[in-house]
N, C-alpha and C positions, 0 to 999 in steps of 0.2 A: 618365154622369150626368143625371140632369132632372129642371127646377121647372116647377110649371104657374103662368103669371101667369093672372090673369081673362083675360084675351080670347086665348090659347091656348097653346101648350108649346116651351120651346126642349131641347134635347134636345147634350147635350156631350159628346164625344169624342174621347177619346185616343189619335194611333195612336204608338206606340215607335218613333222614328226613327233609333235607335241603343242604344247602353250608358248613351250620357248626353245622350238629351236628348227630347221628346216633339212633337208638331204637334196642333192643335186644331183640331176642325172643330164647327161652330155650325149646329146646322139650329132654323131657325123655321117654328110652324105653327102658323096663323092659324084664327081664326072669321070664317065670311063675317060682312061687313060690319062688322066690326075700327077703329074711328075711325084715320086714316091718324097724327095727333097722337099715339097711343096708342102707334102702331106707332114712328116717331121716334124715342120715348124708350127703349126694349125697349134698343138697341144703346149710350144711351150710358149706362144704368145697367150695363150688361155690362161694358162697357171698364174703367168705375170700377173694380166690383166686382175684376174677374179683376184689372186692371194691379196695384191693395193684393193680390191672394192671392200671385198673383207676387212680388213680392218679399217677402211669409213664407217661401216656399215655398224659394227664392231662397234665405236666409240658412239657414233648416233644412238642406237640401241641403249649402250648403258644409260646414256640422258636421260631417252623416254623411263628407263626401268629404276631412274633412279627415285623417284615417287618429285620430280620437279616438273615434269610435265603439266597434272592437274592444277599448277597453281601459275601456269602461263611461265615459267621463265626458259622455255627450250623454244617453243609452239609458234611461228610464225602464223597470223591468222587467216590462211592460206590450209590449212595444215589438221585446224581442227578437227578435221574427217579422220584422220590416221589416226589423232588420239583416238575417236572413237570406235572406228575401227579397229585396231589390239584393246583396248578394254574390252569389247564385245566378243575377241575371239578368244581370250585370255580367258575369261568368266567360261565360255563352249569347252575348250579344250584341255581346261586344268584339275580335272578328274583325274587320278593316279592311276586309272588303267584306258588312257584311253585310244579311240582306234582310228586308226589310220591307213586310209588305203597308199597301199604300198603297190614300187611298179614291180614289174613281175619276176627282173630276172633281179631285184634289191636284194642283200644279207637285212637280215632282220635290224631292225633300228636297237641304241639299247636305251634301258628306260628314259623316260624321260623326271627330272627336277620337278617338283613342286614349286607354282611357281607362289611369290612375297607378292600378300595384296598390299596394296595403294588406294584403291577404289574399290569398293563393292558390297552387294546386298550382304550381311551379316542380319545372324536372326536371334533373336533375344530369346535366350535361353530360362533366365529370368528375370522376376521382379522381384526387387524383398526391400521391406521397408528397415531406411537401419536409422532413423529417429524421426519426432516429429517436424512432420513437412519433407524430410530427406527418403526421395526412394533411388537402389541401385540397380543398376541393369548388367547381366552378365550377355557379355554377345560374345556368337562363337561363328568362326570362318566356316562355307559350303564346304562339301568333302571334300580333297584332295589342296585345301590350301589352307596355306602356313600364314599366317598371321606371324608381320616385322615386328623385329628388335624392336626396342626404345627404351629410352630410357627415363630416368627417376623426372618427372618435368615435364612431361610429354603430356598430349592433348591432342586430340582426336576429333574431327567434322561431324555431329550429325544430321546428317541433309531428312529434316520431320519432314516437311513435305517439298514441292516444287519451286514456293520464296522462303523458307524456312528452314535457315541454318543455320548450328551453336556449337560453339565448343564447349569439351568438356574435359575435364582430367580425368586421366588417366588413375583406376587407384589402384590395381590393381600387385601381381608380379609380373616386372617385366621380362622372365626369362621361360612361362607361359605361354607358348605359342598358340592354345587351342584354347584361349579363351581370354578377354576383356571384360573387366568392367569399372563404368563410369558410375559415378550418385550426383544426383540433382536435385535443389532445394526448389521448392515448390515459392515462386516470388511472390509476392503479395500485389507488384506492381509488374506482374511477368509482361515481357513484350510478343509474348504468344509461347515461348518455348519452352519453359517451365513450364509450363499451362498444360502443351499438348502433351510433355514426356506424363506429364501426371494423370492425365483423364485419356487418352487414347494409346496408349505404350502397354499389352500387355505382350504375358513368353505366349513365345509360338511368332511375332510379329517379325516385318524382318524390316532395314533400316538399309537406308544406304549409308555411307560411311568411310570417311575421305578421313589417310594419315595415318602415322604419327607424324606429327611436329613437333618442334621442342622449342620453347624460344625462355625457356624458369630451368636450364642445365644446371646441375649440382657441380660447382668445382671441388676437384683438390685439395683440400685442406686441412690443417690439421686437429682441429675439432670442430663440429657443429653446435648449434642452437638455433631450434623450430620454433615460429612464432604462428600458431593457427589460427585464423577465424572465423567459426559456423562454421563453412561448406567451403571453407580454405582450405581444412585437415587432410580436403584430396589430395592435390599433389604432393603431399608431404608425408604420410603415408611411406609411397614406395623411394623416397628420400631417406626415411628415418631405419625400416630393409638395409639398404648400400650402406649405410651407419653403419648397421650392425652388422652386417657382412665382412667389412672388412677391416671391423673394429676398431671403431674411429670413440670419440667420446663422443657423444651428443647429450642432448637434454631437450625437452619438447614445452613450449607454455600453450595453453589449449584454452582457449575461452569463447561463449559463448552465450545468448539471450538467456539460457536454461538447460538445466546439466540433461533434459528431455532432449532440447534440439539440438540437440549434440552426438555429431554418427559413431563409429566405429566407439566406443567408450569401453568394448569390451574387448576388443579387438588391441587397444593399448594397454589393458591392463596388465599383462605380462611383462613389460614392460618394468614396471615399478614407480620408484617413484624418480628413474631419470624422464616421467611423467607430469605434467603440475595441469591439472583441470581444471576451470575458476573459473563457473558461469556467472553471470554479472548480477542474475535478479540475489544472490546468494553474495555476492563480492565486490561486488563493481566495480569499476575499470583495470586491466588489468595491468597490475604494479609492472613496469616494464622495467626501470633503474634497476629497480631492487633484483626484477630476474638478469637481467646484462650486467649485473656489477661483477659477480664472480668468472663471467666468461674466458679463460683467458687469452693470450695473445695467440695469432695465427688463428682465432675460430672467427667462421665465417657465419651466418647468421641469415638464415632464408626465411620468407615469410608467405604468407596468401592470407589476405582479406579485404574488409570493405576497407576504404580509403582514409578513413578517420584511423584506425590503425594503425596502418602503413604510414599516415603521417607520424604521427607521433612515435609508433619507432625509428622514421629514420631522423629524428632531432634525438629521442636516445640514444642511438649507435654513435651518431656525429659528437655525440659526448662525451666515449667512451672509447673512441677510435675504433674503431667493429663497423668490417664489410660486411653489406647489409644486398641483397640479392632479392627480392618482390615479385610477386605477379598477382596485379589488379584485376577486379572485378568488374570494376569500370573505368573509364580513362580520368585519371586529375583536372579537374577546374581551371580551366586557364581564366588570367582577369586582365595581361596586361598586350592581351594579340591584337593584330591588327592586317585582316585581311588586303591582300593588293591584288591587281590581278597581272596576270604573265600571260607567255606563249610555251604552249606543248608544240614537243616536236617531237612527232612516232619515226623514231628512226628508221624501219623498217617498210614505208609505205615513202618518207618526204612530207608527210601532210602537216600539216600547220595548226592548229587550233587553238582557240585568247579560254582562258579560265579567267571568267570572271569572277569577282572580292566576296559572291556568292554563292558559286559554285564551287564543286569537289573537281580534282582532276578525275577523279574514277565516273563521275557523272557524266563529264565531258566527253571522255574518252569512246564512255557505252554508248552514249545517245550517237556515236559518230561507228559505230559499229563493229568496235572491238571488245572481244567476247573478255571479258577480265573476270574474275571468278574471285567474290567478297566475300564478306559474309557477319564480321560484327559491323562497319563499318563507322566504330570508335577507337581505330590505330589502334586493336588487344589481341584478335587471335594472328594477323599476319598472311591472311590468306593473299592481297592484294599488294605484297611484294613484287617492288617493279626495277628493273636496275634501272641503275641512272646513267648517262655515257656524258651529259653536262650538264655545266649551270649546276646551284648551290641548293640543296634542300631545306627548307624548315619543319624540320623534324618535331612533329604532333604526336608522336605515336609511346607506346610505352613498351613495345618490344624489343627494338637495338640496344645495343650494348652503344657508351660513351665513346667507345670506340670505332664502333661499326656508324656512327653519328658521326667522328670528325671524318672519315673514311669518306664520309657521303655517295658514296657508291649505290647503295639502295636508298628506297624507302617507302611508305604506307602515302599509294596512292587515295586512302579511302578519306585521312585525317592532316594531311603533312603537305606543304605548300613550298615556295620557291622565292630564296633572299634576291634572287638575281630577273632578269625581265624574263628569261625565258631555261625550258629544263626541255633537255634531250634525253628522250627514253627507251628506252630497249621494248616499243612496244613495236 
């Protein structure tokens, strides 16, 4: 980049110093006879301007690096190429010993810190059978890349094919930055995700991964009751370890079709009578009332499993005044919803789109050329979350909390709709 004052030329060269930084070399060329006082003013003007620019660029870069960009929260449509360029640059330069061409007279650059992953290709280190129909994948990053920190309840997206992306809960140790673990149940009525994992993913394979994201956060509480149904044990495992680490009282009720279908039982054995394993083929349906009856005041119930279990648990928790947080496998059935047509205004372009009764906002904006990411299309994963600038969303997702729904400043556009005549979205 160069600009030309009246008395000469200033040339600015940006030299990459690794995957997360650059050095700048400024060369000043002046005309013979230039007034020394004028020359003395140039560095001052440059320094003040560049300091202002650095503040703006650092703030914007922080947004890019926050993990929000792949979800479309900060990028305008015309900036999708920037996101792609940055991702590829990070991947290419993230090795610990990146070689960078230096200016001949420049001092040596400081060591470059490892980049934190938000979207990259991970390697399948191992595939293991955890129970009948349940396989776990251990995923590791490429050399020089550190897996980002995560908290219990978080999930990642596995981009299995160009058109097939699925979410799976992280079930390993949150403090392990060298590997992630997920477990996948082969669903008899699979929409393609679990079948692909079981039939086509083997050790050594490479999988594009996004995340992590967390819509099932573990609150601070005096004590915890965990309830898991089948593969719903996966987000519960790191929650148990967190409760243990913080010396919080807890107990787990774990149900499944048969004992042989219940994953990670050997892992749970060390917790003794804190864990109650109750297979349906021998014990019948889980006795939720009896299990919750001994819970102390201030206890939070965290549960993941099939819809019938979570619906029954909601009723049982309400009866004994316990706080319940859940993560669902599928969206709850809606019986009384009526779809109406409305307009969506794209705030970044001013375009107005009409959403018919039988169409989703997601489909309409995508047809208009807006590159919004999505995955589950059921309001479960949070991938398509979009800020709302005006209007009243009608929330039909299972991601947002009651407070977030009340604020109405964000929505899942794959399923949610509008109770007003129009919505203005940050798209």
